[in-house]
C-alpha positions as CSV (number, residue, x, y, z in Angstrom):
1,M,-2.5,24.3,-34.9
2,A,-4.6,25.2,-31.8
3,D,-4.6,21.5,-30.8
4,E,-0.8,21.4,-30.9
5,M,-0.6,24.6,-28.9
6,Q,-2.9,23.1,-26.3
7,K,-0.8,19.9,-26.0
8,H,2.3,22.1,-25.6
9,L,0.7,24.2,-22.9
10,D,-0.6,21.0,-21.1
11,K,2.9,19.5,-21.2
12,G,4.4,22.6,-19.7
13,M,1.8,22.9,-17.0
14,Y,1.3,19.3,-16.0
15,G,4.5,17.6,-17.2
16,A,4.9,14.8,-19.8
17,P,2.0,12.3,-19.7
18,L,2.8,9.0,-18.0
19,L,2.5,5.6,-19.7
20,N,0.4,3.3,-17.5
21,P,0.2,5.8,-14.6
22,E,-1.6,3.3,-12.3
23,E,1.1,0.7,-12.8
24,Q,3.8,3.2,-12.1
25,R,2.1,4.4,-8.9
26,K,1.9,0.8,-7.7
27,Y,5.5,-0.1,-8.5
28,M,7.2,3.1,-7.3
29,G,7.6,4.8,-10.6
30,T,8.6,1.7,-12.7
31,F,6.8,-1.1,-14.5
32,R,5.9,-4.6,-13.2
33,E,7.8,-6.2,-16.1
34,R,11.1,-4.7,-14.8
35,C,10.7,-6.2,-11.3
36,Y,12.8,-9.1,-9.9
37,L,11.5,-9.1,-6.3
38,S,9.0,-7.1,-4.2
39,M,8.5,-6.8,-0.5
40,T,5.8,-5.1,1.5
41,L,6.5,-3.0,4.6
42,T,5.4,-6.0,6.8
43,Q,7.6,-8.5,4.9
44,M,10.6,-6.2,5.3
45,K,10.5,-6.7,9.1
46,D,11.2,-10.5,8.7
47,K,14.8,-11.5,8.8
48,A,14.3,-14.4,6.5
49,N,13.3,-11.9,3.8
50,K,16.6,-10.1,4.2
51,E,18.4,-13.3,3.3
52,A,16.1,-13.7,0.3
53,L,17.0,-10.2,-0.8
54,Q,20.7,-11.0,-0.5
55,K,20.2,-14.1,-2.7
56,E,18.3,-12.0,-5.3
57,L,21.0,-9.4,-5.4
58,A,23.7,-12.0,-5.8
59,A,21.7,-13.6,-8.7
60,N,21.1,-10.2,-10.4
61,P,24.2,-8.0,-9.8
62,D,23.1,-5.4,-12.3
63,A,19.8,-4.8,-10.5
64,Q,18.8,-1.6,-8.7
65,V,16.8,-1.4,-5.5
66,L,13.9,1.0,-5.1
67,M,13.1,1.7,-1.4
68,N,10.0,3.4,0.0
69,G,10.8,6.8,1.4
70,K,8.1,6.5,4.1
71,L,9.7,3.5,5.8
72,P,10.4,3.8,9.5
73,E,13.9,5.2,10.0
74,S,15.3,2.2,11.8
75,L,14.1,-0.2,9.1
76,Q,15.4,2.1,6.4
77,T,18.8,2.2,8.1
78,D,19.0,-1.6,8.3
79,Y,18.3,-2.0,4.6
80,I,20.7,0.7,3.6
81,Q,23.5,-1.0,5.5
82,L,22.6,-4.4,3.9
83,L,22.5,-2.9,0.4
84,T,25.8,-1.0,1.0
85,K,27.5,-4.3,2.1
86,A,26.1,-6.1,-0.9
87,G,27.4,-3.3,-3.2
88,A,23.9,-2.8,-4.7
89,K,22.7,0.4,-6.2
90,F,19.6,1.8,-4.5
91,T,17.3,4.7,-4.7
92,I,14.9,6.0,-2.0
93,V,11.6,6.9,-3.7
94,N,9.4,9.5,-2.2
95,D,6.9,9.8,-5.0
96,F,4.3,7.1,-5.7
97,V,4.7,5.5,-2.2
98,S,2.4,4.9,0.7
99,S,3.0,4.0,4.4
100,A,0.3,1.3,4.5
101,P,1.6,-2.1,5.9
102,D,0.5,-3.9,2.8
103,G,2.1,-1.3,0.5
104,L,5.4,-1.9,-1.3
105,G,8.4,-1.2,0.7
106,L,11.2,-2.4,-1.5
107,L,11.6,-3.5,-5.2
108,V,14.5,-5.1,-6.9
109,V,14.3,-3.8,-10.5
110,A,16.2,-4.0,-13.8
111,K,16.7,-1.3,-16.4
112,E,14.8,-3.3,-19.1
113,A,12.0,-5.8,-19.0
114,V,12.7,-9.1,-17.4
115,N,9.2,-10.5,-17.1
116,E,9.6,-12.5,-13.9
117,P,6.5,-14.6,-13.3
118,V,6.6,-14.3,-9.5
119,I,8.1,-11.3,-7.7
120,D,6.5,-11.5,-4.2
121,V,9.2,-12.5,-1.8
122,A,6.9,-14.8,0.2
123,K,6.1,-16.8,-3.0
124,K,9.5,-16.7,-4.6
125,Y,11.4,-17.7,-1.5
126,P,9.0,-19.7,0.7
127,A,10.5,-19.8,4.2
128,T,11.1,-23.4,5.3
129,S,12.5,-22.3,8.7
130,N,9.1,-20.7,9.7
131,K,7.2,-24.0,9.3
132,T,7.1,-26.0,12.5
133,P,7.2,-29.7,12.0
134,E,4.2,-31.7,13.0
135,P,4.6,-33.6,16.2
136,P,4.3,-37.4,15.7
137,K,0.8,-38.7,16.3
138,K,0.5,-40.5,19.5
139,P,-1.5,-43.7,19.4
140,G,-4.8,-43.6,21.2
141,F,-6.0,-46.0,23.9
142,F,-7.8,-48.3,21.5
143,E,-4.9,-48.4,19.0
144,K,-2.6,-49.5,21.8
145,L,-5.1,-52.1,23.0
146,F,-5.9,-53.7,19.7
147,H,-2.5,-53.4,17.9
């Protein structure tokens, strides 16, 4: 009886215990298995990643976007406009977030588990436009002379 009373008091003082609290802190209050796409704060500044986000939202119209509340205001405004135009549901999360450049800035999530194998935007949508083509190799002096 005393054990049940202690659990009740703890729940009242500290709130309900979290399932996998470290995972929830990392993924802005949700679980990894529910994520379609993730972007770090640094990746959100790249315009190619905005196009990748639009593709992901078109592929998953029922998805919701979780956005880091500690984003710079200009970047947050850009993404809010993009999400509004796309008609996507979004939430700005102020708990479980950090302002580190390698910290998560944006997540596209589902209500239930989707178990996507790759969620990082750089790996899921590799940018072909960022790669510069190799210049053709110029023949050297001896190659010109002997061929």
